[in-house]
N, C-alpha and C positions, 0 to 999 in steps of 0.2 A: 196475143198480148205479150209484150216484151217482159222477160223475167227480171225482176228486181232483186238486187243483192239482199240477202236475208241476214239480219242481225238476230241470230237465234237467242241472244240474251233478252230480247223483248218478248220471248214466247214462253208461255206456260202450257205444257202438254199434260192433259189429265186423262187418266184411264179410269172411267167409272166402272165399278164392279159390285155386283150383288149376287147373292146365292140363289134367289128365287127364279131360276130359269125353268121354264115349263118342259121343254123337250129334252134337256140334258141337265138333270139335277146337280146342283153344286158346281156348275160349269167352270167358274174361275179357278177352282181347285182341282179340276180334272187333270190327270197326269198326261203330260206331253213329253214322252221320252225322258222321264226322270225328273221333271220339274213341273210344278203347277202351271196351268195355262197362263194365268195372270202374270207370272214371273217371266215366262217366255215372251209375252207381249212387251213387257218392260225392257227386257234384254235386247229385243229387236230395235228399240228406240235409243239405246245407249249411244250410238254414234252422234246423235243430235245433242246429247248432253256434253259430249266432248267439244262441240262447237258452241256451247253456251246456253242451250235450252235447259229449262227446268222441267223434269218429268216426274209425275207422282200418280199414285193410285188413290182414288177416292172411293170409300166404301162405307156401308153401314153394318158390316159383318165383323164381329170379333174374330171369327175364324180366319177370314181373309186378312184382317189387320195383323194377326199373329204370324201368319205365314209370310207376309211381306216383310215384317220386321226380322224374321229369322233368315230371310234371304237378302237382307240389306236393300230392300226396295223401299224408297220413300213412299209413305202412305199417310193419309189423313182420314179421320173418322167424320162421317157426315150423318145427317138426320135419316132415320128409317122411313120417313114419310114422303120422300120424293117420288113423284110419278115417273120421271124420266131421267136418263143419264145427263141430259142438259141441265136440269135443275140441280143435280148433284154437282156438276161442274161449276155452276154458278156459286153454290155455297163454298166449294173448295177454293175458288178463285178470289173470294173476298178477302182472304188473308194475305194476298200477294198484291204487287203493284204492276205486274206485267201488263202492257197495253194490248197484247194479243193472247188469246186462249184457244187451244185446239182440243176438241173432244175426240179422243181416239178410242174406238170400240175395244172392249176387253176380250173380244174373241177373234182378233186379227193378228196372229203371231208372225205373219209373213208380209206385212205391209212394205211396199217398196218405198224407201225413204226419198227417192227422187220425186215420187208422186206427192209426198208431203211437202217437199220444197215447192213444187208447182202450186200447191194449195196455199201455202204461206205467202208466196209471191203474188198470187192473184188477189188476195185480200189487201196486202200492203199497197199494191199498185193502184187499187181503186180509189184511195185517198179519202174515202168517206166511210161512215159507219155502215156496215153491211155484214152479211154472212157469206162464207164461201164453202163450197163442198166439191166432192170429186165425182166425175162421170167417166164412163168408158164406152166407146162404141161397140156394138155387137150386132151380129146377124143370127144369133141363136134363137130360132123360132120357139123352141120349148120354153126358154127363159122369158121371151116376149109375152107368151100366153100365161105364164105363171104369176099369180097375184103376189107371191112372195118376192118377186123380182120387181123392184120399183123402177119405173121409167120416168124420164124427164124430157119435156119439150122445151127447147131453148130458142132464143133469138140469135141473130147473126153477130151479136156482141158478146156472146157467151154469158148471157143472163138467163136465169130460169123463168119460163113462162108458166109452167105447171108441172107438178109431180103426180103420178098416178100408179095404182096397181093394175089399172086396166091396160088394154092394148092400144096405147097411144104412141104416135098419132094414128088415127084411123085412116085406112087407105080406101077411099071411095071407089077406086077403079079395080080394087082387088090385086094390087101389084106388090103386096107386102113381103112376099117370099124373098125378093132380091134386095130389100131395103135395109138400111142401117137404122137401129134405134139407139138411144143413149141410156145405158144402165146407170142408175144412181148408186154410188158407193157412199155409205153413210158415215163419212168422216167429216166433221164440221170445224170450221175456223171462225172465230168471232173477234171483233174488237171488244174491248171491255164494256163500252157503251151499248153495243148491239146485243151482247149477251144479257146484260141487265135489263134492257128494254124487252127483249124476247120473253124473259122469264116473268115479267110483270103483266104481260098480256094473258087474258083468259084463253083457254083452248078454243079454237075457232070452229065455225060451221063445217068447212071442208075438211079440216083436220079430223074432226070427229067421224065424218063419213068414211074417209079413206084410211083413217088411223095412221096418218103421216103428219108428224108435228111440224115439219118444215113448211107446210101449207099455212100455218099460223103467221109466219113471216110475210108470205106473199099477200095474204088477205089484209094484212095491216100496212102494206105498202113498203116493206123493207126489202131491198134487192138481195137476191141470192146469186153470187158470182160463181160460175162453174169453171173448175180447173180440170184438166185432163189427166187421168191416171195413166201410167205407162202400161198397166196390165190389170186384168181382173184380180180381185182379191180372193183369198181362201178363208171364208168365215166358218166358224164352228158353232153349229146349232144342235146337232144330233150326235149320237154315238157313232154313226157311220162317218160323219164329218170329222170326228176326232180321230178315227182310225185312218182316214185319208190324210189328215194332217201329220200323223205319226209317220206314215210312209214318205211324205214329202220331207219331213225332218231328217229321217235316216238317209235319204237320197242326197240331201243338200248339206249335211253337216258331218 
């Protein structure tokens, strides 16, 4: 796909943040080398604000709200009843007029901004209401077998056919050891219309089985455009992940 010039003034980037993480309590406020994680995520996105994008945190936590305010991070309060970050993004987006909205996970402090450019360009180039998300090729067999690593099967036009926690595609002849699979990286871009439509649909059958909300879009016939990330991301879900992130931060800053 030919990359389209991006007018970042058309983009609202939302970082949904809540405290109720199961594996790392109060995760958005976890210390990452002197600042809370949610602040580090925002700071990583600052170069896009210099190009015109609007970036803000959306939360239902007074603690997160206060920390963001103290660090001069734009933040809005949202309902405590949202089931997902996508629903939180939809509420936060309703007070803006941006035609494009990006949901940036609050545990990704090292996101490559060129990958986000690829994501934005993929959605804008499609010319219709759709969702776009990031993928990265991998040969990591441990990750392929890990249900926490979401795999995606795509067509030759870089549209998603299916997402799964299972080892897909299945290799009937047993040759999977040398093959590439596509790892889904859960950063999403929406048109204003596609985000509103997605949040109006009820959770779907396959979504409930796999616990993957993007399947709701596919079951309802909404295309998901796949953009290629330049590298794997470093997400933070556990205390060990946090320590690894601190090591990366000290090495790169």
